[in-house]
PyMOL Python script that loads the backbone (N, CA, C, O; Angstrom):
from pymol import cmd

cmd.read_pdbstr("""\
ATOM      1  N   UNK A   1      -1.810   6.515  12.637  1.00  0.00           N
ATOM      2  CA  UNK A   1      -1.519   5.648  11.389  1.00  0.00           C
ATOM      3  C   UNK A   1      -1.936   5.899  10.526  1.00  0.00           C
ATOM      4  O   UNK A   1      -3.039   6.439  10.616  1.00  0.00           O
ATOM      5  N   UNK A   2      -1.434   5.713   9.325  1.00  0.00           N
ATOM      6  CA  UNK A   2      -1.832   6.515   7.968  1.00  0.00           C
ATOM      7  C   UNK A   2      -2.286   5.208   6.699  1.00  0.00           C
ATOM      8  O   UNK A   2      -1.897   4.052   6.532  1.00  0.00           O
ATOM      9  N   UNK A   3      -2.964   5.804   6.208  1.00  0.00           N
ATOM     10  CA  UNK A   3      -4.210   4.675   5.579  1.00  0.00           C
ATOM     11  C   UNK A   3      -3.398   4.932   4.045  1.00  0.00           C
ATOM     12  O   UNK A   3      -4.013   5.812   3.443  1.00  0.00           O
ATOM     13  N   UNK A   4      -2.644   4.613   3.535  1.00  0.00           N
ATOM     14  CA  UNK A   4      -2.311   4.838   2.461  1.00  0.00           C
ATOM     15  C   UNK A   4      -2.695   3.856   1.046  1.00  0.00           C
ATOM     16  O   UNK A   4      -2.335   2.691   0.871  1.00  0.00           O
ATOM     17  N   UNK A   5      -3.738   4.916  -0.115  1.00  0.00           N
ATOM     18  CA  UNK A   5      -4.038   4.356  -1.255  1.00  0.00           C
ATOM     19  C   UNK A   5      -4.055   4.651  -2.443  1.00  0.00           C
ATOM     20  O   UNK A   5      -4.973   5.178  -3.072  1.00  0.00           O
ATOM     21  N   UNK A   6      -2.960   4.299  -2.828  1.00  0.00           N
ATOM     22  CA  UNK A   6      -2.136   5.231  -3.989  1.00  0.00           C
ATOM     23  C   UNK A   6      -1.602   4.135  -5.234  1.00  0.00           C
ATOM     24  O   UNK A   6      -1.522   2.990  -4.788  1.00  0.00           O
ATOM     25  N   UNK A   7      -1.225   4.248  -6.690  1.00  0.00           N
ATOM     26  CA  UNK A   7      -1.091   3.905  -7.206  1.00  0.00           C
ATOM     27  C   UNK A   7       1.220   4.351  -7.324  1.00  0.00           C
ATOM     28  O   UNK A   7       1.909   5.371  -7.332  1.00  0.00           O
ATOM     29  N   UNK A   8       1.468   2.893  -7.384  1.00  0.00           N
ATOM     30  CA  UNK A   8       2.747   2.994  -7.908  1.00  0.00           C
ATOM     31  C   UNK A   8       3.185   2.840  -9.098  1.00  0.00           C
ATOM     32  O   UNK A   8       2.389   2.188  -9.773  1.00  0.00           O
ATOM     33  N   UNK A   9       4.240   3.203  -9.732  1.00  0.00           N
ATOM     34  CA  UNK A   9       4.515   3.277 -10.767  1.00  0.00           C
ATOM     35  C   UNK A   9       6.697   3.396 -10.914  1.00  0.00           C
ATOM     36  O   UNK A   9       7.600   4.232 -10.868  1.00  0.00           O
ATOM     37  N   UNK A  10       6.492   2.024 -11.085  1.00  0.00           N
ATOM     38  CA  UNK A  10       8.135   2.364 -11.519  1.00  0.00           C
ATOM     39  C   UNK A  10       8.434   2.650 -12.951  1.00  0.00           C
ATOM     40  O   UNK A  10       7.938   2.310 -14.025  1.00  0.00           O
ATOM     41  N   UNK A  11       9.379   3.365 -12.588  1.00  0.00           N
ATOM     42  CA  UNK A  11       9.926   3.354 -14.002  1.00  0.00           C
ATOM     43  C   UNK A  11      11.820   3.806 -14.481  1.00  0.00           C
ATOM     44  O   UNK A  11      12.289   4.774 -15.079  1.00  0.00           O
ATOM     45  N   UNK A  12      12.445   2.599 -13.880  1.00  0.00           N
ATOM     46  CA  UNK A  12      13.233   3.325 -13.282  1.00  0.00           C
ATOM     47  C   UNK A  12      14.378   3.177 -12.402  1.00  0.00           C
ATOM     48  O   UNK A  12      14.814   2.311 -11.643  1.00  0.00           O
ATOM     49  N   UNK A  13      14.727   4.428 -12.810  1.00  0.00           N
ATOM     50  CA  UNK A  13      15.709   5.759 -11.699  1.00  0.00           C
ATOM     51  C   UNK A  13      14.548   5.950 -10.736  1.00  0.00           C
ATOM     52  O   UNK A  13      14.601   5.743  -9.524  1.00  0.00           O
ATOM     53  N   UNK A  14      13.224   6.478 -11.602  1.00  0.00           N
ATOM     54  CA  UNK A  14      11.735   7.103 -11.026  1.00  0.00           C
ATOM     55  C   UNK A  14      10.780   5.807  -9.753  1.00  0.00           C
ATOM     56  O   UNK A  14      10.827   4.579  -9.827  1.00  0.00           O
ATOM     57  N   UNK A  15      10.214   6.425  -8.987  1.00  0.00           N
ATOM     58  CA  UNK A  15       9.602   5.401  -8.891  1.00  0.00           C
ATOM     59  C   UNK A  15       8.219   6.876  -7.834  1.00  0.00           C
ATOM     60  O   UNK A  15       8.610   7.700  -7.007  1.00  0.00           O
ATOM     61  N   UNK A  16       6.643   6.679  -8.331  1.00  0.00           N
ATOM     62  CA  UNK A  16       5.722   7.274  -7.783  1.00  0.00           C
ATOM     63  C   UNK A  16       4.376   6.928  -7.577  1.00  0.00           C
ATOM     64  O   UNK A  16       3.565   6.282  -8.239  1.00  0.00           O
ATOM     65  N   UNK A  17       4.339   7.457  -6.606  1.00  0.00           N
ATOM     66  CA  UNK A  17       3.635   7.587  -5.444  1.00  0.00           C
ATOM     67  C   UNK A  17       2.564   8.103  -6.067  1.00  0.00           C
ATOM     68  O   UNK A  17       2.937   9.203  -6.474  1.00  0.00           O
ATOM     69  N   UNK A  18       1.426   7.929  -6.377  1.00  0.00           N
ATOM     70  CA  UNK A  18       0.154   8.343  -6.078  1.00  0.00           C
ATOM     71  C   UNK A  18      -0.419   8.581  -5.336  1.00  0.00           C
ATOM     72  O   UNK A  18      -0.729   7.442  -4.989  1.00  0.00           O
ATOM     73  N   UNK A  19      -1.299   9.692  -4.166  1.00  0.00           N
ATOM     74  CA  UNK A  19      -1.506   9.937  -3.453  1.00  0.00           C
ATOM     75  C   UNK A  19      -3.303  10.578  -3.341  1.00  0.00           C
ATOM     76  O   UNK A  19      -3.684  11.745  -3.438  1.00  0.00           O
ATOM     77  N   UNK A  20      -4.220   9.169  -3.080  1.00  0.00           N
ATOM     78  CA  UNK A  20      -5.296   9.721  -3.723  1.00  0.00           C
ATOM     79  C   UNK A  20      -6.250  11.010  -3.102  1.00  0.00           C
ATOM     80  O   UNK A  20      -6.525  11.103  -1.906  1.00  0.00           O
ATOM     81  N   UNK A  21      -6.802  12.212  -4.400  1.00  0.00           N
ATOM     82  CA  UNK A  21      -7.633  12.763  -3.887  1.00  0.00           C
ATOM     83  C   UNK A  21      -6.367  13.733  -3.637  1.00  0.00           C
ATOM     84  O   UNK A  21      -6.607  14.369  -2.611  1.00  0.00           O
ATOM     85  N   UNK A  22      -5.346  14.029  -4.073  1.00  0.00           N
ATOM     86  CA  UNK A  22      -4.696  14.870  -4.211  1.00  0.00           C
ATOM     87  C   UNK A  22      -3.642  14.746  -6.096  1.00  0.00           C
ATOM     88  O   UNK A  22      -3.621  13.706  -6.753  1.00  0.00           O
ATOM     89  N   UNK A  23      -2.830  16.247  -6.597  1.00  0.00           N
ATOM     90  CA  UNK A  23      -2.475  16.096  -7.407  1.00  0.00           C
ATOM     91  C   UNK A  23      -0.564  16.405  -6.998  1.00  0.00           C
ATOM     92  O   UNK A  23       0.287  16.607  -7.865  1.00  0.00           O
ATOM     93  N   UNK A  24      -0.328  16.365  -5.648  1.00  0.00           N
ATOM     94  CA  UNK A  24       1.338  15.906  -5.833  1.00  0.00           C
ATOM     95  C   UNK A  24       0.911  14.276  -5.728  1.00  0.00           C
ATOM     96  O   UNK A  24      -0.057  13.517  -5.679  1.00  0.00           O
ATOM     97  N   UNK A  25       2.561  14.335  -5.734  1.00  0.00           N
ATOM     98  CA  UNK A  25       2.874  12.954  -5.533  1.00  0.00           C
ATOM     99  C   UNK A  25       4.520  12.769  -5.287  1.00  0.00           C
ATOM    100  O   UNK A  25       5.285  13.551  -5.852  1.00  0.00           O
ATOM    101  N   UNK A  26       5.005  11.772  -4.475  1.00  0.00           N
ATOM    102  CA  UNK A  26       5.765  11.630  -4.017  1.00  0.00           C
ATOM    103  C   UNK A  26       6.868  10.164  -4.676  1.00  0.00           C
ATOM    104  O   UNK A  26       6.815   8.935  -4.685  1.00  0.00           O
ATOM    105  N   UNK A  27       8.069  11.575  -5.299  1.00  0.00           N
ATOM    106  CA  UNK A  27       8.730  10.006  -6.119  1.00  0.00           C
ATOM    107  C   UNK A  27      10.162  10.260  -5.813  1.00  0.00           C
ATOM    108  O   UNK A  27      10.823  11.285  -5.644  1.00  0.00           O
ATOM    109  N   UNK A  28      10.442   8.879  -5.796  1.00  0.00           N
ATOM    110  CA  UNK A  28      12.184   8.969  -5.289  1.00  0.00           C
ATOM    111  C   UNK A  28      12.876   8.999  -7.004  1.00  0.00           C
ATOM    112  O   UNK A  28      12.734   8.550  -8.142  1.00  0.00           O
ATOM    113  N   UNK A  29      14.146  10.385  -5.668  1.00  0.00           N
ATOM    114  CA  UNK A  29      15.060  11.168  -6.514  1.00  0.00           C
ATOM    115  C   UNK A  29      16.075  10.277  -6.275  1.00  0.00           C
ATOM    116  O   UNK A  29      16.214   9.699  -5.197  1.00  0.00           O
ATOM    117  N   UNK A  30      17.010  10.095  -7.514  1.00  0.00           N
ATOM    118  CA  UNK A  30      18.825   9.744  -6.817  1.00  0.00           C
ATOM    119  C   UNK A  30      19.307  10.527  -8.094  1.00  0.00           C
ATOM    120  O   UNK A  30      18.958  10.474  -9.273  1.00  0.00           O
ATOM    121  N   UNK A  31      20.241  11.272  -7.415  1.00  0.00           N
ATOM    122  CA  UNK A  31      21.510  10.985  -8.791  1.00  0.00           C
ATOM    123  C   UNK A  31      22.449  11.599  -8.301  1.00  0.00           C
ATOM    124  O   UNK A  31      22.757  10.904  -7.333  1.00  0.00           O
ATOM    125  N   UNK A  32      23.450  12.880  -8.341  1.00  0.00           N
ATOM    126  CA  UNK A  32      25.320  13.515  -8.168  1.00  0.00           C
ATOM    127  C   UNK A  32      24.791  13.989  -5.979  1.00  0.00           C
ATOM    128  O   UNK A  32      25.247  13.690  -4.876  1.00  0.00           O
ATOM    129  N   UNK A  33      23.651  14.819  -6.521  1.00  0.00           N
ATOM    130  CA  UNK A  33      23.355  15.582  -5.523  1.00  0.00           C
ATOM    131  C   UNK A  33      22.124  15.154  -4.718  1.00  0.00           C
ATOM    132  O   UNK A  33      21.535  16.001  -4.046  1.00  0.00           O
ATOM    133  N   UNK A  34      21.810  14.200  -4.743  1.00  0.00           N
ATOM    134  CA  UNK A  34      19.981  13.780  -3.375  1.00  0.00           C
ATOM    135  C   UNK A  34      19.585  12.364  -3.896  1.00  0.00           C
ATOM    136  O   UNK A  34      19.089  12.253  -5.017  1.00  0.00           O
ATOM    137  N   UNK A  35      19.726  11.641  -3.363  1.00  0.00           N
ATOM    138  CA  UNK A  35      18.717  10.335  -2.544  1.00  0.00           C
ATOM    139  C   UNK A  35      17.830  10.216  -2.020  1.00  0.00           C
ATOM    140  O   UNK A  35      17.957   9.656  -0.930  1.00  0.00           O
ATOM    141  N   UNK A  36      16.520  10.612  -2.401  1.00  0.00           N
ATOM    142  CA  UNK A  36      15.521  10.182  -0.973  1.00  0.00           C
ATOM    143  C   UNK A  36      14.337  10.100  -1.946  1.00  0.00           C
ATOM    144  O   UNK A  36      14.197   9.556  -3.041  1.00  0.00           O
ATOM    145  N   UNK A  37      13.615  10.758  -1.240  1.00  0.00           N
ATOM    146  CA  UNK A  37      11.978  10.913  -1.380  1.00  0.00           C
ATOM    147  C   UNK A  37      11.619  12.534  -1.595  1.00  0.00           C
ATOM    148  O   UNK A  37      12.099  13.285  -0.747  1.00  0.00           O
ATOM    149  N   UNK A  38      11.179  12.863  -2.177  1.00  0.00           N
ATOM    150  CA  UNK A  38      10.753  13.722  -2.610  1.00  0.00           C
ATOM    151  C   UNK A  38       9.334  14.565  -3.245  1.00  0.00           C
ATOM    152  O   UNK A  38       8.933  14.006  -4.265  1.00  0.00           O
ATOM    153  N   UNK A  39       8.433  15.892  -2.813  1.00  0.00           N
ATOM    154  CA  UNK A  39       7.368  15.794  -3.442  1.00  0.00           C
ATOM    155  C   UNK A  39       7.781  16.409  -4.827  1.00  0.00           C
ATOM    156  O   UNK A  39       8.855  16.901  -5.173  1.00  0.00           O
ATOM    157  N   UNK A  40       6.128  16.162  -5.796  1.00  0.00           N
ATOM    158  CA  UNK A  40       6.390  16.895  -7.425  1.00  0.00           C
ATOM    159  C   UNK A  40       6.083  17.986  -7.668  1.00  0.00           C
ATOM    160  O   UNK A  40       6.138  18.520  -8.776  1.00  0.00           O
ATOM    161  N   UNK A  41       5.604  18.608  -6.349  1.00  0.00           N
ATOM    162  CA  UNK A  41       4.254  19.723  -6.152  1.00  0.00           C
ATOM    163  C   UNK A  41       5.586  20.911  -5.653  1.00  0.00           C
ATOM    164  O   UNK A  41       5.661  22.010  -6.203  1.00  0.00           O
ATOM    165  N   UNK A  42       6.379  20.562  -4.763  1.00  0.00           N
ATOM    166  CA  UNK A  42       7.150  21.321  -3.605  1.00  0.00           C
ATOM    167  C   UNK A  42       8.682  21.070  -3.520  1.00  0.00           C
ATOM    168  O   UNK A  42       9.219  20.034  -3.911  1.00  0.00           O
ATOM    169  N   UNK A  43       9.437  22.310  -2.874  1.00  0.00           N
ATOM    170  CA  UNK A  43      10.694  22.140  -2.114  1.00  0.00           C
ATOM    171  C   UNK A  43      10.778  20.394  -0.855  1.00  0.00           C
ATOM    172  O   UNK A  43      11.822  19.889  -0.443  1.00  0.00           O
ATOM    173  N   UNK A  44       9.039  19.789  -0.500  1.00  0.00           N
ATOM    174  CA  UNK A  44       9.321  19.088   0.423  1.00  0.00           C
ATOM    175  C   UNK A  44      10.625  17.821  -0.234  1.00  0.00           C
ATOM    176  O   UNK A  44      10.707  17.300  -1.347  1.00  0.00           O
ATOM    177  N   UNK A  45      11.411  17.681   0.877  1.00  0.00           N
ATOM    178  CA  UNK A  45      12.703  16.356   0.456  1.00  0.00           C
ATOM    179  C   UNK A  45      13.192  15.233   1.330  1.00  0.00           C
ATOM    180  O   UNK A  45      14.029  15.712   2.095  1.00  0.00           O
ATOM    181  N   UNK A  46      13.102  14.499   1.454  1.00  0.00           N
ATOM    182  CA  UNK A  46      13.591  13.432   2.737  1.00  0.00           C
ATOM    183  C   UNK A  46      14.991  12.914   1.675  1.00  0.00           C
ATOM    184  O   UNK A  46      15.028  12.328   0.593  1.00  0.00           O
ATOM    185  N   UNK A  47      16.118  13.490   2.651  1.00  0.00           N
ATOM    186  CA  UNK A  47      17.006  11.844   1.803  1.00  0.00           C
ATOM    187  C   UNK A  47      17.322  11.345   2.598  1.00  0.00           C
ATOM    188  O   UNK A  47      17.507  11.687   3.766  1.00  0.00           O
ATOM    189  N   UNK A  48      17.472  10.157   1.924  1.00  0.00           N
ATOM    190  CA  UNK A  48      17.848   8.941   3.102  1.00  0.00           C
ATOM    191  C   UNK A  48      19.232   8.640   2.557  1.00  0.00           C
ATOM    192  O   UNK A  48      19.691   9.169   1.544  1.00  0.00           O
ATOM    193  N   UNK A  49      20.264   7.172   3.797  1.00  0.00           N
ATOM    194  CA  UNK A  49      21.464   7.474   3.766  1.00  0.00           C
ATOM    195  C   UNK A  49      21.981   6.661   2.123  1.00  0.00           C
ATOM    196  O   UNK A  49      21.234   6.015   1.387  1.00  0.00           O
ATOM    197  N   UNK A  50      23.389   6.942   1.911  1.00  0.00           N
ATOM    198  CA  UNK A  50      23.235   5.712   0.489  1.00  0.00           C
ATOM    199  C   UNK A  50      23.562   4.980   0.923  1.00  0.00           C
ATOM    200  O   UNK A  50      24.083   4.175   0.150  1.00  0.00           O
ATOM    201  N   UNK A  51      23.578   4.619   2.259  1.00  0.00           N
ATOM    202  CA  UNK A  51      23.995   3.116   2.266  1.00  0.00           C
ATOM    203  C   UNK A  51      22.154   2.348   2.208  1.00  0.00           C
ATOM    204  O   UNK A  51      22.097   1.128   2.061  1.00  0.00           O
ATOM    205  N   UNK A  52      21.175   2.927   2.298  1.00  0.00           N
ATOM    206  CA  UNK A  52      20.096   2.233   2.327  1.00  0.00           C
ATOM    207  C   UNK A  52      20.043   1.993   1.024  1.00  0.00           C
ATOM    208  O   UNK A  52      20.142   0.970   0.347  1.00  0.00           O
ATOM    209  N   UNK A  53      19.781   3.706   0.667  1.00  0.00           N
ATOM    210  CA  UNK A  53      19.255   3.780  -1.491  1.00  0.00           C
ATOM    211  C   UNK A  53      18.420   2.843  -1.280  1.00  0.00           C
ATOM    212  O   UNK A  53      19.003   1.765  -1.384  1.00  0.00           O
ATOM    213  N   UNK A  54      17.178   2.703  -0.997  1.00  0.00           N
ATOM    214  CA  UNK A  54      15.814   1.886  -1.910  1.00  0.00           C
ATOM    215  C   UNK A  54      15.637   2.240  -2.130  1.00  0.00           C
ATOM    216  O   UNK A  54      15.687   3.311  -1.525  1.00  0.00           O
ATOM    217  N   UNK A  55      14.998   2.225  -3.524  1.00  0.00           N
ATOM    218  CA  UNK A  55      13.737   2.417  -4.128  1.00  0.00           C
ATOM    219  C   UNK A  55      12.926   1.791  -4.882  1.00  0.00           C
ATOM    220  O   UNK A  55      12.717   1.738  -6.094  1.00  0.00           O
ATOM    221  N   UNK A  56      12.348   1.155  -3.627  1.00  0.00           N
ATOM    222  CA  UNK A  56      11.808   0.146  -3.674  1.00  0.00           C
ATOM    223  C   UNK A  56      10.121   1.637  -2.704  1.00  0.00           C
ATOM    224  O   UNK A  56       9.885   2.839  -2.577  1.00  0.00           O
ATOM    225  N   UNK A  57       9.648   0.514  -2.419  1.00  0.00           N
ATOM    226  CA  UNK A  57       7.974   1.662  -1.595  1.00  0.00           C
ATOM    227  C   UNK A  57       8.972   2.364  -0.391  1.00  0.00           C
ATOM    228  O   UNK A  57      10.119   2.007  -0.120  1.00  0.00           O
ATOM    229  N   UNK A  58       8.290   3.329   0.167  1.00  0.00           N
ATOM    230  CA  UNK A  58       8.552   4.411   1.088  1.00  0.00           C
ATOM    231  C   UNK A  58       8.870   3.627   2.374  1.00  0.00           C
ATOM    232  O   UNK A  58       8.658   2.449   2.662  1.00  0.00           O
ATOM    233  N   UNK A  59       9.148   4.113   2.706  1.00  0.00           N
ATOM    234  CA  UNK A  59       8.524   3.468   4.285  1.00  0.00           C
ATOM    235  C   UNK A  59       7.794   5.135   5.478  1.00  0.00           C
ATOM    236  O   UNK A  59       7.876   6.352   5.644  1.00  0.00           O
ATOM    237  N   UNK A  60       7.155   3.899   5.945  1.00  0.00           N
ATOM    238  CA  UNK A  60       5.410   4.093   6.289  1.00  0.00           C
ATOM    239  C   UNK A  60       6.525   5.300   6.690  1.00  0.00           C
ATOM    240  O   UNK A  60       6.893   5.794   5.624  1.00  0.00           O
ATOM    241  N   UNK A  61       7.247   6.004   7.902  1.00  0.00           N
ATOM    242  CA  UNK A  61       7.990   7.085   8.527  1.00  0.00           C
ATOM    243  C   UNK A  61       7.452   8.079   7.460  1.00  0.00           C
ATOM    244  O   UNK A  61       6.613   8.914   7.798  1.00  0.00           O
ATOM    245  N   UNK A  62       7.943   8.012   6.077  1.00  0.00           N
ATOM    246  CA  UNK A  62       8.443   8.851   4.499  1.00  0.00           C
ATOM    247  C   UNK A  62       6.634   9.628   4.358  1.00  0.00           C
ATOM    248  O   UNK A  62       6.150  10.756   4.264  1.00  0.00           O
ATOM    249  N   UNK A  63       6.302   8.655   4.402  1.00  0.00           N
ATOM    250  CA  UNK A  63       4.603   8.162   3.869  1.00  0.00           C
ATOM    251  C   UNK A  63       4.047   9.116   4.182  1.00  0.00           C
ATOM    252  O   UNK A  63       3.681  10.027   3.438  1.00  0.00           O
ATOM    253  N   UNK A  64       3.821   8.964   6.118  1.00  0.00           N
ATOM    254  CA  UNK A  64       3.380  10.088   7.062  1.00  0.00           C
ATOM    255  C   UNK A  64       3.979  11.226   6.491  1.00  0.00           C
ATOM    256  O   UNK A  64       3.361  12.011   5.772  1.00  0.00           O
ATOM    257  N   UNK A  65       5.303  11.350   6.826  1.00  0.00           N
ATOM    258  CA  UNK A  65       5.376  12.595   6.150  1.00  0.00           C
ATOM    259  C   UNK A  65       5.176  13.361   4.978  1.00  0.00           C
ATOM    260  O   UNK A  65       5.010  14.541   5.288  1.00  0.00           O
ATOM    261  N   UNK A  66       5.132  13.201   3.954  1.00  0.00           N
ATOM    262  CA  UNK A  66       4.182  13.403   2.982  1.00  0.00           C
ATOM    263  C   UNK A  66       3.100  13.830   2.533  1.00  0.00           C
ATOM    264  O   UNK A  66       2.798  14.734   1.754  1.00  0.00           O
ATOM    265  N   UNK A  67       2.106  12.488   3.567  1.00  0.00           N
ATOM    266  CA  UNK A  67       0.846  12.802   3.498  1.00  0.00           C
ATOM    267  C   UNK A  67       0.824  14.248   4.780  1.00  0.00           C
ATOM    268  O   UNK A  67      -0.306  14.720   4.910  1.00  0.00           O
ATOM    269  N   UNK A  68       1.543  14.687   5.355  1.00  0.00           N
ATOM    270  CA  UNK A  68       1.235  15.444   6.666  1.00  0.00           C
ATOM    271  C   UNK A  68       1.690  17.050   5.871  1.00  0.00           C
ATOM    272  O   UNK A  68       1.118  18.132   5.743  1.00  0.00           O
ATOM    273  N   UNK A  69       2.853  16.558   5.512  1.00  0.00           N
ATOM    274  CA  UNK A  69       3.373  18.470   4.921  1.00  0.00           C
ATOM    275  C   UNK A  69       1.995  19.004   4.053  1.00  0.00           C
ATOM    276  O   UNK A  69       0.968  18.442   3.672  1.00  0.00           O
ATOM    277  N   UNK A  70       2.575  20.493   3.941  1.00  0.00           N
ATOM    278  CA  UNK A  70       1.804  21.138   4.038  1.00  0.00           C
ATOM    279  C   UNK A  70       2.396  22.010   2.664  1.00  0.00           C
ATOM    280  O   UNK A  70       2.362  23.179   3.049  1.00  0.00           O
ATOM    281  N   UNK A  71       3.012  21.998   0.999  1.00  0.00           N
ATOM    282  CA  UNK A  71       3.563  22.500   0.486  1.00  0.00           C
ATOM    283  C   UNK A  71       3.961  24.177   0.297  1.00  0.00           C
ATOM    284  O   UNK A  71       4.981  24.751  -0.085  1.00  0.00           O
ATOM    285  N   UNK A  72       2.768  24.592   0.714  1.00  0.00           N
ATOM    286  CA  UNK A  72       3.757  26.615   1.031  1.00  0.00           C
ATOM    287  C   UNK A  72       4.709  26.577   2.167  1.00  0.00           C
ATOM    288  O   UNK A  72       5.260  27.638   2.461  1.00  0.00           O
ATOM    289  N   UNK A  73       4.968  25.564   2.815  1.00  0.00           N
ATOM    290  CA  UNK A  73       6.074  25.626   4.259  1.00  0.00           C
ATOM    291  C   UNK A  73       7.390  25.386   3.134  1.00  0.00           C
ATOM    292  O   UNK A  73       8.538  25.690   3.456  1.00  0.00           O
ATOM    293  N   UNK A  74       7.003  24.705   1.559  1.00  0.00           N
ATOM    294  CA  UNK A  74       8.583  23.838   1.506  1.00  0.00           C
ATOM    295  C   UNK A  74       8.475  24.614   0.250  1.00  0.00           C
ATOM    296  O   UNK A  74       8.196  23.963  -0.757  1.00  0.00           O
ATOM    297  N   UNK A  75       8.664  26.025   0.119  1.00  0.00           N
ATOM    298  CA  UNK A  75       8.623  26.181  -1.149  1.00  0.00           C
ATOM    299  C   UNK A  75      10.562  25.377  -2.036  1.00  0.00           C
ATOM    300  O   UNK A  75      11.569  25.109  -1.381  1.00  0.00           O
ATOM    301  N   UNK A  76      10.395  25.232  -3.559  1.00  0.00           N
ATOM    302  CA  UNK A  76      10.485  25.392  -4.204  1.00  0.00           C
ATOM    303  C   UNK A  76      11.901  26.354  -4.113  1.00  0.00           C
ATOM    304  O   UNK A  76      11.793  27.564  -3.916  1.00  0.00           O
ATOM    305  N   UNK A  77      12.637  25.994  -4.203  1.00  0.00           N
ATOM    306  CA  UNK A  77      14.538  26.006  -4.973  1.00  0.00           C
ATOM    307  C   UNK A  77      14.400  26.803  -6.573  1.00  0.00           C
ATOM    308  O   UNK A  77      13.907  26.437  -7.639  1.00  0.00           O
ATOM    309  N   UNK A  78      15.038  27.947  -6.163  1.00  0.00           N
ATOM    310  CA  UNK A  78      15.531  28.510  -7.731  1.00  0.00           C
ATOM    311  C   UNK A  78      17.181  28.881  -8.355  1.00  0.00           C
ATOM    312  O   UNK A  78      17.330  29.276  -9.512  1.00  0.00           O
TER     313      UNK A  78
END
""", "prot")
cmd.dss("prot")
cmd.show_as("cartoon", "prot")
cmd.util.cbc("prot")
cmd.orient("prot")
């Protein structure tokens, strides 16, 4: 179970969840090519079905996946 303590900043199309004691952020991205949650520090991303398109809080599964991912295993595409 994830003990999630963070700050949520809602700025329209982007929602930022700052996880305590890390420099990476979980952000909601919505554009013509991708809709879902992504890490600001690496290429980790979790698309969500277009039918859902939830700009609210991420699900517990996404929070857990984000907290447990290792940025060095998800290089950014260039």
